[in-house]
A tleap script that builds the chain and sets N, CA, C and O, in Angstrom:
source leaprc.protein.ff14SB
mol = sequence {
  NMET HIE LEU GLU ALA LEU ARG ALA TYR CYS
  LEU SER PHE PRO LYS ALA THR GLU ASP ILE
  LYS TRP ASP HIE ASP LEU CYS PHE SER VAL
  GLY GLY LYS ILE PHE CYS VAL ALA SER LEU
  GLU PRO PRO LEU SER PHE SER PHE LYS THR
  THR PRO ASP GLN PHE HIE GLU LEU THR ALA
  MET ARG GLY ILE THR PRO ALA PRO TYR LEU
  ALA ARG TYR GLN TRP VAL LEU VAL GLN GLU
  GLY HIE THR LEU THR PRO GLN GLN GLN GLU
  GLU LEU ILE LEU THR SER TYR ALA LEU VAL
  LYS GLY LYS LEU SER LYS LYS ASP ARG VAL
  ALA ALA GLY CVAL
}
set mol.1.N position { 74.901 -72.637 58.041 }
set mol.1.CA position { 76.023 -71.935 57.455 }
set mol.1.C position { 75.693 -70.443 57.413 }
set mol.1.O position { 74.590 -70.047 57.038 }
set mol.2.N position { 76.652 -69.640 57.799 }
set mol.2.CA position { 76.493 -68.193 57.762 }
set mol.2.C position { 77.002 -67.672 56.421 }
set mol.2.O position { 77.731 -68.368 55.714 }
set mol.3.N position { 76.618 -66.453 56.078 }
set mol.3.CA position { 76.986 -65.871 54.790 }
set mol.3.C position { 78.497 -65.844 54.596 }
set mol.3.O position { 78.982 -66.192 53.520 }
set mol.4.N position { 79.243 -65.440 55.610 }
set mol.4.CA position { 80.703 -65.364 55.459 }
set mol.4.C position { 81.310 -66.749 55.251 }
set mol.4.O position { 82.258 -66.896 54.480 }
set mol.5.N position { 80.777 -67.761 55.925 }
set mol.5.CA position { 81.272 -69.125 55.734 }
set mol.5.C position { 80.939 -69.613 54.328 }
set mol.5.O position { 81.770 -70.243 53.674 }
set mol.6.N position { 79.730 -69.324 53.866 }
set mol.6.CA position { 79.329 -69.698 52.507 }
set mol.6.C position { 80.228 -68.993 51.490 }
set mol.6.O position { 80.688 -69.610 50.530 }
set mol.7.N position { 80.471 -67.721 51.699 }
set mol.7.CA position { 81.318 -66.941 50.799 }
set mol.7.C position { 82.725 -67.521 50.750 }
set mol.7.O position { 83.274 -67.722 49.667 }
set mol.8.N position { 83.305 -67.790 51.895 }
set mol.8.CA position { 84.662 -68.347 51.943 }
set mol.8.C position { 84.717 -69.708 51.259 }
set mol.8.O position { 85.674 -70.007 50.545 }
set mol.9.N position { 83.705 -70.524 51.473 }
set mol.9.CA position { 83.686 -71.849 50.870 }
set mol.9.C position { 83.582 -71.751 49.341 }
set mol.9.O position { 84.352 -72.394 48.627 }
set mol.10.N position { 82.645 -70.959 48.847 }
set mol.10.CA position { 82.467 -70.829 47.399 }
set mol.10.C position { 83.712 -70.255 46.723 }
set mol.10.O position { 84.073 -70.676 45.624 }
set mol.11.N position { 84.361 -69.306 47.371 }
set mol.11.CA position { 85.548 -68.695 46.773 }
set mol.11.C position { 86.788 -69.576 46.880 }
set mol.11.O position { 87.826 -69.259 46.298 }
set mol.12.N position { 86.689 -70.680 47.621 }
set mol.12.CA position { 87.818 -71.606 47.725 }
set mol.12.C position { 87.954 -72.486 46.486 }
set mol.12.O position { 88.979 -73.144 46.309 }
set mol.13.N position { 86.942 -72.507 45.630 }
set mol.13.CA position { 86.997 -73.323 44.416 }
set mol.13.C position { 87.881 -72.643 43.376 }
set mol.13.O position { 87.929 -71.415 43.307 }
set mol.14.N position { 88.586 -73.443 42.562 }
set mol.14.CA position { 89.452 -72.845 41.543 }
set mol.14.C position { 88.685 -71.912 40.599 }
set mol.14.O position { 87.650 -72.277 40.042 }
set mol.15.N position { 89.215 -70.718 40.440 }
set mol.15.CA position { 88.695 -69.701 39.511 }
set mol.15.C position { 87.272 -69.227 39.824 }
set mol.15.O position { 86.598 -68.678 38.953 }
set mol.16.N position { 86.819 -69.436 41.050 }
set mol.16.CA position { 85.494 -68.943 41.450 }
set mol.16.C position { 85.565 -67.434 41.652 }
set mol.16.O position { 86.548 -66.909 42.174 }
set mol.17.N position { 84.513 -66.752 41.233 }
set mol.17.CA position { 84.423 -65.304 41.394 }
set mol.17.C position { 83.097 -64.962 42.064 }
set mol.17.O position { 82.197 -65.797 42.152 }
set mol.18.N position { 82.994 -63.730 42.532 }
set mol.18.CA position { 81.752 -63.275 43.150 }
set mol.18.C position { 81.388 -61.903 42.610 }
set mol.18.O position { 82.254 -61.117 42.228 }
set mol.19.N position { 80.098 -61.634 42.585 }
set mol.19.CA position { 79.608 -60.297 42.289 }
set mol.19.C position { 78.175 -60.189 42.799 }
set mol.19.O position { 77.535 -61.189 43.123 }
set mol.20.N position { 77.693 -58.965 42.860 }
set mol.20.CA position { 76.339 -58.725 43.337 }
set mol.20.C position { 75.456 -58.459 42.123 }
set mol.20.O position { 75.766 -57.619 41.278 }
set mol.21.N position { 74.358 -59.189 42.057 }
set mol.21.CA position { 73.387 -59.021 40.974 }
set mol.21.C position { 72.021 -58.745 41.594 }
set mol.21.O position { 71.767 -59.084 42.750 }
set mol.22.N position { 71.176 -58.143 40.828 }
set mol.22.CA position { 69.792 -57.907 41.223 }
set mol.22.C position { 69.693 -57.158 42.551 }
set mol.22.O position { 68.748 -57.369 43.311 }
set mol.23.N position { 70.651 -56.298 42.831 }
set mol.23.CA position { 70.696 -55.401 43.988 }
set mol.23.C position { 70.940 -56.058 45.341 }
set mol.23.O position { 71.468 -55.403 46.239 }
set mol.24.N position { 70.577 -57.319 45.522 }
set mol.24.CA position { 70.723 -57.903 46.862 }
set mol.24.C position { 71.103 -59.380 46.859 }
set mol.24.O position { 70.889 -60.075 47.852 }
set mol.25.N position { 71.665 -59.866 45.753 }
set mol.25.CA position { 72.070 -61.265 45.687 }
set mol.25.C position { 73.564 -61.364 45.416 }
set mol.25.O position { 74.080 -60.766 44.472 }
set mol.26.N position { 74.246 -62.125 46.254 }
set mol.26.CA position { 75.667 -62.383 46.085 }
set mol.26.C position { 75.791 -63.643 45.239 }
set mol.26.O position { 75.367 -64.721 45.654 }
set mol.27.N position { 76.372 -63.505 44.059 }
set mol.27.CA position { 76.457 -64.608 43.105 }
set mol.27.C position { 77.887 -65.110 42.994 }
set mol.27.O position { 78.830 -64.324 42.903 }
set mol.28.N position { 78.033 -66.414 43.002 }
set mol.28.CA position { 79.330 -67.062 42.848 }
set mol.28.C position { 79.331 -67.770 41.505 }
set mol.28.O position { 78.399 -68.504 41.176 }
set mol.29.N position { 80.388 -67.543 40.730 }
set mol.29.CA position { 80.443 -68.040 39.360 }
set mol.29.C position { 81.771 -68.716 39.066 }
set mol.29.O position { 82.773 -68.505 39.748 }
set mol.30.N position { 81.739 -69.535 38.023 }
set mol.30.CA position { 82.951 -70.095 37.432 }
set mol.30.C position { 82.799 -69.936 35.923 }
set mol.30.O position { 81.790 -70.344 35.349 }
set mol.31.N position { 83.794 -69.348 35.293 }
set mol.31.CA position { 83.717 -69.127 33.856 }
set mol.31.C position { 82.554 -68.251 33.442 }
set mol.31.O position { 82.044 -68.378 32.329 }
set mol.32.N position { 82.128 -67.360 34.329 }
set mol.32.CA position { 81.013 -66.469 34.032 }
set mol.32.C position { 79.638 -67.069 34.233 }
set mol.32.O position { 78.634 -66.407 33.973 }
set mol.33.N position { 79.571 -68.317 34.693 }
set mol.33.CA position { 78.293 -69.001 34.925 }
set mol.33.C position { 78.087 -69.188 36.430 }
set mol.33.O position { 78.989 -69.644 37.133 }
set mol.34.N position { 76.922 -68.842 36.907 }
set mol.34.CA position { 76.612 -68.879 38.340 }
set mol.34.C position { 76.420 -70.321 38.816 }
set mol.34.O position { 75.743 -71.119 38.168 }
set mol.35.N position { 77.035 -70.639 39.970 }
set mol.35.CA position { 76.821 -71.946 40.588 }
set mol.35.C position { 76.173 -71.845 41.966 }
set mol.35.O position { 75.707 -72.852 42.499 }
set mol.36.N position { 76.135 -70.649 42.548 }
set mol.36.CA position { 75.478 -70.461 43.848 }
set mol.36.C position { 75.080 -68.993 43.977 }
set mol.36.O position { 75.819 -68.096 43.570 }
set mol.37.N position { 73.905 -68.766 44.547 }
set mol.37.CA position { 73.395 -67.405 44.773 }
set mol.37.C position { 72.923 -67.324 46.214 }
set mol.37.O position { 72.164 -68.179 46.671 }
set mol.38.N position { 73.369 -66.295 46.935 }
set mol.38.CA position { 72.959 -66.107 48.322 }
set mol.38.C position { 72.333 -64.726 48.491 }
set mol.38.O position { 72.805 -63.740 47.927 }
set mol.39.N position { 71.271 -64.677 49.273 }
set mol.39.CA position { 70.629 -63.400 49.563 }
set mol.39.C position { 71.478 -62.633 50.573 }
set mol.39.O position { 71.940 -63.204 51.561 }
set mol.40.N position { 71.681 -61.356 50.327 }
set mol.40.CA position { 72.416 -60.515 51.273 }
set mol.40.C position { 71.527 -60.028 52.413 }
set mol.40.O position { 72.016 -59.478 53.400 }
set mol.41.N position { 70.223 -60.232 52.269 }
set mol.41.CA position { 69.278 -59.804 53.294 }
set mol.41.C position { 68.952 -60.980 54.210 }
set mol.41.O position { 68.644 -62.070 53.727 }
set mol.42.N position { 69.017 -60.772 55.538 }
set mol.42.CA position { 68.693 -61.860 56.453 }
set mol.42.C position { 67.217 -62.222 56.387 }
set mol.42.O position { 66.403 -61.372 56.026 }
set mol.43.N position { 66.850 -63.426 56.715 }
set mol.43.CA position { 67.732 -64.546 57.055 }
set mol.43.C position { 68.387 -65.099 55.803 }
set mol.43.O position { 67.881 -64.925 54.694 }
set mol.44.N position { 69.524 -65.770 55.992 }
set mol.44.CA position { 70.273 -66.310 54.874 }
set mol.44.C position { 69.454 -67.355 54.121 }
set mol.44.O position { 68.896 -68.276 54.718 }
set mol.45.N position { 69.394 -67.197 52.828 }
set mol.45.CA position { 68.867 -68.224 51.938 }
set mol.45.C position { 69.815 -68.272 50.753 }
set mol.45.O position { 70.415 -67.262 50.383 }
set mol.46.N position { 69.945 -69.441 50.165 }
set mol.46.CA position { 70.840 -69.562 49.023 }
set mol.46.C position { 70.327 -70.633 48.074 }
set mol.46.O position { 69.577 -71.528 48.464 }
set mol.47.N position { 70.746 -70.519 46.824 }
set mol.47.CA position { 70.307 -71.432 45.765 }
set mol.47.C position { 71.522 -72.021 45.068 }
set mol.47.O position { 72.585 -71.405 45.005 }
set mol.48.N position { 71.340 -73.222 44.549 }
set mol.48.CA position { 72.403 -73.862 43.785 }
set mol.48.C position { 71.810 -74.926 42.875 }
set mol.48.O position { 70.663 -75.338 43.046 }
set mol.49.N position { 72.601 -75.361 41.911 }
set mol.49.CA position { 72.183 -76.368 40.935 }
set mol.49.C position { 72.407 -77.762 41.523 }
set mol.49.O position { 73.361 -77.989 42.268 }
set mol.50.N position { 71.507 -78.696 41.174 }
set mol.50.CA position { 71.630 -80.073 41.626 }
set mol.50.C position { 71.477 -81.019 40.438 }
set mol.50.O position { 71.179 -80.598 39.320 }
set mol.51.N position { 71.687 -82.286 40.703 }
set mol.51.CA position { 71.378 -83.297 39.695 }
set mol.51.C position { 69.871 -83.522 39.727 }
set mol.51.O position { 69.226 -83.160 40.711 }
set mol.52.N position { 69.292 -84.108 38.680 }
set mol.52.CA position { 67.847 -84.371 38.704 }
set mol.52.C position { 67.419 -85.240 39.905 }
set mol.52.O position { 66.379 -84.981 40.512 }
set mol.53.N position { 68.206 -86.253 40.244 }
set mol.53.CA position { 67.861 -87.092 41.393 }
set mol.53.C position { 67.923 -86.318 42.703 }
set mol.53.O position { 67.036 -86.447 43.547 }
set mol.54.N position { 68.969 -85.516 42.872 }
set mol.54.CA position { 69.089 -84.704 44.084 }
set mol.54.C position { 67.951 -83.698 44.174 }
set mol.54.O position { 67.430 -83.443 45.260 }
set mol.55.N position { 67.564 -83.130 43.048 }
set mol.55.CA position { 66.508 -82.124 43.029 }
set mol.55.C position { 65.237 -82.671 43.679 }
set mol.55.O position { 64.652 -82.014 44.540 }
set mol.56.N position { 64.813 -83.851 43.280 }
set mol.56.CA position { 63.581 -84.430 43.825 }
set mol.56.C position { 63.741 -84.815 45.293 }
set mol.56.O position { 62.818 -84.648 46.090 }
set mol.57.N position { 64.893 -85.319 45.637 }
set mol.57.CA position { 65.166 -85.691 47.024 }
set mol.57.C position { 65.182 -84.457 47.928 }
set mol.57.O position { 64.586 -84.460 49.005 }
set mol.58.N position { 65.862 -83.414 47.486 }
set mol.58.CA position { 65.999 -82.206 48.298 }
set mol.58.C position { 64.689 -81.443 48.440 }
set mol.58.O position { 64.371 -80.960 49.527 }
set mol.59.N position { 63.927 -81.327 47.362 }
set mol.59.CA position { 62.690 -80.542 47.443 }
set mol.59.C position { 61.621 -81.235 48.271 }
set mol.59.O position { 60.586 -80.638 48.570 }
set mol.60.N position { 61.853 -82.474 48.640 }
set mol.60.CA position { 60.937 -83.163 49.551 }
set mol.60.C position { 61.274 -82.852 51.017 }
set mol.60.O position { 60.515 -83.202 51.920 }
set mol.61.N position { 62.408 -82.197 51.242 }
set mol.61.CA position { 62.847 -81.872 52.601 }
set mol.61.C position { 62.285 -80.519 53.050 }
set mol.61.O position { 61.994 -79.642 52.236 }
set mol.62.N position { 62.144 -80.384 54.357 }
set mol.62.CA position { 61.672 -79.131 54.939 }
set mol.62.C position { 62.694 -78.022 54.710 }
set mol.62.O position { 63.894 -78.220 54.899 }
set mol.63.N position { 62.206 -76.857 54.303 }
set mol.63.CA position { 63.058 -75.681 54.133 }
set mol.63.C position { 63.771 -75.611 52.799 }
set mol.63.O position { 64.567 -74.700 52.569 }
set mol.64.N position { 63.495 -76.572 51.906 }
set mol.64.CA position { 64.131 -76.573 50.586 }
set mol.64.C position { 63.035 -76.649 49.534 }
set mol.64.O position { 62.204 -77.557 49.549 }
set mol.65.N position { 63.044 -75.683 48.622 }
set mol.65.CA position { 62.016 -75.605 47.589 }
set mol.65.C position { 62.669 -75.455 46.220 }
set mol.65.O position { 63.847 -75.112 46.127 }
set mol.66.N position { 61.912 -75.709 45.166 }
set mol.66.CA position { 62.449 -75.407 43.831 }
set mol.66.C position { 62.751 -73.909 43.750 }
set mol.66.O position { 61.949 -73.086 44.191 }
set mol.67.N position { 63.886 -73.565 43.197 }
set mol.67.CA position { 64.280 -72.152 43.117 }
set mol.67.C position { 63.410 -71.419 42.098 }
set mol.67.O position { 63.223 -71.899 40.980 }
set mol.68.N position { 62.881 -70.260 42.482 }
set mol.68.CA position { 62.079 -69.478 41.536 }
set mol.68.C position { 62.876 -69.198 40.258 }
set mol.68.O position { 64.057 -68.855 40.310 }
set mol.69.N position { 62.218 -69.347 39.133 }
set mol.69.CA position { 62.762 -69.080 37.803 }
set mol.69.C position { 63.804 -70.100 37.324 }
set mol.69.O position { 64.101 -70.155 36.131 }
set mol.70.N position { 64.356 -70.900 38.228 }
set mol.70.CA position { 65.434 -71.811 37.837 }
set mol.70.C position { 65.138 -73.275 38.125 }
set mol.70.O position { 65.983 -74.135 37.875 }
set mol.71.N position { 63.973 -73.567 38.639 }
set mol.71.CA position { 63.648 -74.949 39.008 }
set mol.71.C position { 63.723 -75.890 37.811 }
set mol.71.O position { 64.097 -77.052 37.966 }
set mol.72.N position { 63.379 -75.413 36.639 }
set mol.72.CA position { 63.405 -76.301 35.463 }
set mol.72.C position { 64.827 -76.730 35.116 }
set mol.72.O position { 65.022 -77.672 34.347 }
set mol.73.N position { 65.824 -76.041 35.682 }
set mol.73.CA position { 67.228 -76.414 35.493 }
set mol.73.C position { 67.790 -77.122 36.725 }
set mol.73.O position { 69.006 -77.218 36.890 }
set mol.74.N position { 66.909 -77.611 37.580 }
set mol.74.CA position { 67.241 -78.343 38.809 }
set mol.74.C position { 68.020 -77.489 39.823 }
set mol.74.O position { 69.009 -77.941 40.401 }
set mol.75.N position { 67.559 -76.257 40.025 }
set mol.75.CA position { 68.104 -75.407 41.076 }
set mol.75.C position { 67.145 -75.455 42.263 }
set mol.75.O position { 65.926 -75.480 42.093 }
set mol.76.N position { 67.718 -75.469 43.470 }
set mol.76.CA position { 66.903 -75.456 44.683 }
set mol.76.C position { 67.215 -74.203 45.495 }
set mol.76.O position { 68.288 -73.612 45.373 }
set mol.77.N position { 66.252 -73.814 46.326 }
set mol.77.CA position { 66.390 -72.692 47.244 }
set mol.77.C position { 66.385 -73.248 48.660 }
set mol.77.O position { 65.420 -73.887 49.078 }
set mol.78.N position { 67.458 -73.004 49.392 }
set mol.78.CA position { 67.589 -73.461 50.776 }
set mol.78.C position { 67.281 -72.278 51.675 }
set mol.78.O position { 67.937 -71.238 51.605 }
set mol.79.N position { 66.265 -72.452 52.527 }
set mol.79.CA position { 65.818 -71.361 53.399 }
set mol.79.C position { 66.028 -71.726 54.863 }
set mol.79.O position { 66.329 -72.870 55.204 }
set mol.80.N position { 65.861 -70.728 55.709 }
set mol.80.CA position { 65.978 -70.936 57.146 }
set mol.80.C position { 65.056 -72.069 57.576 }
set mol.80.O position { 63.928 -72.179 57.098 }
set mol.81.N position { 65.546 -72.910 58.483 }
set mol.81.CA position { 64.748 -74.024 58.968 }
set mol.81.C position { 64.995 -75.311 58.204 }
set mol.81.O position { 64.339 -76.320 58.463 }
set mol.82.N position { 65.940 -75.292 57.255 }
set mol.82.CA position { 66.256 -76.508 56.505 }
set mol.82.C position { 66.933 -77.523 57.418 }
set mol.82.O position { 67.357 -77.189 58.525 }
set mol.83.N position { 67.028 -78.749 56.955 }
set mol.83.CA position { 67.577 -79.823 57.795 }
set mol.83.C position { 68.927 -80.343 57.300 }
set mol.83.O position { 69.380 -81.393 57.754 }
set mol.84.N position { 69.569 -79.637 56.388 }
set mol.84.CA position { 70.875 -80.061 55.886 }
set mol.84.C position { 71.972 -79.776 56.903 }
set mol.84.O position { 71.961 -78.735 57.559 }
set mol.85.N position { 72.915 -80.700 57.032 }
set mol.85.CA position { 74.079 -80.466 57.877 }
set mol.85.C position { 75.060 -79.572 57.117 }
set mol.85.O position { 74.969 -79.462 55.894 }
set mol.86.N position { 75.986 -78.941 57.815 }
set mol.86.CA position { 76.990 -78.143 57.115 }
set mol.86.C position { 77.773 -78.967 56.081 }
set mol.86.O position { 78.085 -78.463 55.003 }
set mol.87.N position { 78.088 -80.214 56.397 }
set mol.87.CA position { 78.810 -81.075 55.463 }
set mol.87.C position { 77.966 -81.347 54.214 }
set mol.87.O position { 78.492 -81.332 53.102 }
set mol.88.N position { 76.669 -81.593 54.385 }
set mol.88.CA position { 75.792 -81.813 53.232 }
set mol.88.C position { 75.719 -80.556 52.373 }
set mol.88.O position { 75.744 -80.637 51.145 }
set mol.89.N position { 75.628 -79.399 53.014 }
set mol.89.CA position { 75.577 -78.142 52.262 }
set mol.89.C position { 76.836 -77.983 51.422 }
set mol.89.O position { 76.758 -77.625 50.246 }
set mol.90.N position { 77.989 -78.244 52.013 }
set mol.90.CA position { 79.244 -78.112 51.288 }
set mol.90.C position { 79.312 -79.088 50.114 }
set mol.90.O position { 79.745 -78.715 49.024 }
set mol.91.N position { 78.890 -80.327 50.330 }
set mol.91.CA position { 78.910 -81.324 49.260 }
set mol.91.C position { 77.992 -80.908 48.103 }
set mol.91.O position { 78.351 -81.058 46.935 }
set mol.92.N position { 76.818 -80.391 48.435 }
set mol.92.CA position { 75.866 -79.978 47.408 }
set mol.92.C position { 76.364 -78.764 46.626 }
set mol.92.O position { 76.171 -78.690 45.413 }
set mol.93.N position { 76.994 -77.828 47.298 }
set mol.93.CA position { 77.537 -76.649 46.613 }
set mol.93.C position { 78.715 -77.067 45.726 }
set mol.93.O position { 78.871 -76.550 44.620 }
set mol.94.N position { 79.535 -77.990 46.203 }
set mol.94.CA position { 80.632 -78.508 45.381 }
set mol.94.C position { 80.085 -79.202 44.129 }
set mol.94.O position { 80.633 -79.047 43.038 }
set mol.95.N position { 79.014 -79.959 44.293 }
set mol.95.CA position { 78.367 -80.604 43.147 }
set mol.95.C position { 77.867 -79.551 42.161 }
set mol.95.O position { 78.030 -79.709 40.951 }
set mol.96.N position { 77.264 -78.486 42.668 }
set mol.96.CA position { 76.780 -77.410 41.805 }
set mol.96.C position { 77.938 -76.803 41.012 }
set mol.96.O position { 77.835 -76.600 39.802 }
set mol.97.N position { 79.022 -76.520 41.698 }
set mol.97.CA position { 80.211 -75.979 41.027 }
set mol.97.C position { 80.667 -76.919 39.910 }
set mol.97.O position { 80.943 -76.477 38.794 }
set mol.98.N position { 80.746 -78.208 40.213 }
set mol.98.CA position { 81.201 -79.192 39.222 }
set mol.98.C position { 80.236 -79.286 38.039 }
set mol.98.O position { 80.667 -79.390 36.891 }
set mol.99.N position { 78.925 -79.250 38.321 }
set mol.99.CA position { 77.933 -79.312 37.244 }
set mol.99.C position { 78.046 -78.108 36.313 }
set mol.99.O position { 78.030 -78.256 35.091 }
set mol.100.N position { 78.159 -76.926 36.895 }
set mol.100.CA position { 78.240 -75.702 36.096 }
set mol.100.C position { 79.559 -75.664 35.324 }
set mol.100.O position { 79.577 -75.340 34.137 }
set mol.101.N position { 80.650 -75.991 35.992 }
set mol.101.CA position { 81.961 -76.009 35.331 }
set mol.101.C position { 81.964 -77.025 34.192 }
set mol.101.O position { 82.540 -76.769 33.134 }
set mol.102.N position { 81.329 -78.169 34.399 }
set mol.102.CA position { 81.265 -79.204 33.379 }
set mol.102.C position { 80.474 -78.820 32.148 }
set mol.102.O position { 80.685 -79.386 31.075 }
set mol.103.N position { 79.568 -77.869 32.284 }
set mol.103.CA position { 78.745 -77.416 31.157 }
set mol.103.C position { 79.406 -76.289 30.355 }
set mol.103.O position { 78.895 -75.900 29.304 }
set mol.104.N position { 80.533 -75.764 30.838 }
set mol.104.CA position { 81.211 -74.693 30.110 }
set mol.104.C position { 81.740 -75.230 28.784 }
set mol.104.O position { 82.214 -76.363 28.703 }
set mol.105.N position { 81.656 -74.419 27.771 }
set mol.105.CA position { 82.228 -74.804 26.483 }
set mol.105.C position { 83.756 -74.829 26.622 }
set mol.105.O position { 84.323 -74.254 27.552 }
set mol.106.N position { 84.392 -75.500 25.684 }
set mol.106.CA position { 85.856 -75.560 25.722 }
set mol.106.C position { 86.455 -74.155 25.684 }
set mol.106.O position { 87.418 -73.863 26.393 }
set mol.107.N position { 85.884 -73.300 24.862 }
set mol.107.CA position { 86.353 -71.915 24.754 }
set mol.107.C position { 86.225 -71.194 26.091 }
set mol.107.O position { 87.143 -70.484 26.503 }
set mol.108.N position { 85.075 -71.373 26.780 }
set mol.108.CA position { 84.864 -70.717 28.077 }
set mol.108.C position { 85.793 -71.290 29.146 }
set mol.108.O position { 86.283 -70.553 30.002 }
set mol.109.N position { 86.036 -72.597 29.100 }
set mol.109.CA position { 86.955 -73.216 30.073 }
set mol.109.C position { 88.360 -72.662 29.893 }
set mol.109.O position { 89.032 -72.344 30.875 }
set mol.110.N position { 88.808 -72.544 28.656 }
set mol.110.CA position { 90.139 -71.990 28.383 }
set mol.110.C position { 90.205 -70.545 28.836 }
set mol.110.O position { 91.174 -70.141 29.478 }
set mol.111.N position { 89.193 -69.766 28.513 }
set mol.111.CA position { 89.171 -68.346 28.903 }
set mol.111.C position { 89.173 -68.174 30.420 }
set mol.111.O position { 89.793 -67.251 30.949 }
set mol.112.N position { 88.465 -69.084 31.120 }
set mol.112.CA position { 88.397 -68.998 32.585 }
set mol.112.C position { 89.605 -69.634 33.260 }
set mol.112.O position { 89.841 -69.419 34.449 }
set mol.113.N position { 90.362 -70.411 32.510 }
set mol.113.CA position { 91.535 -71.068 33.083 }
set mol.113.C position { 91.189 -72.275 33.936 }
set mol.113.O position { 91.920 -72.615 34.867 }
set mol.114.N position { 90.070 -72.926 33.617 }
set mol.114.CA position { 89.681 -74.134 34.382 }
set mol.114.C position { 89.709 -75.369 33.501 }
set mol.114.O position { 89.413 -76.468 33.969 }
savepdb mol mol.pdb
quit
């Protein structure tokens, strides 16, 4: 997946927003909470939240590691050379969006309109 394809996919989710944080990371959020982070510097790498079962399964794969600073929350870092298909990437990012959206408080969900 290329950065523009990742960007278009993440922004296709209801009420998803984007902004740049930490000078070189494109962050996608719902209700102010990040569900995917992509590096703006090549080669493309991106991180997202997973379920505990997915976390262990994914980090056993080539090119996927626990995300720095966020691994304890079951975030993974997908780097060049990974073995995920585009369909798997989309499914995993959708899961991340759903997990993050599901953790929003009722007040945050109402404020975000989700």
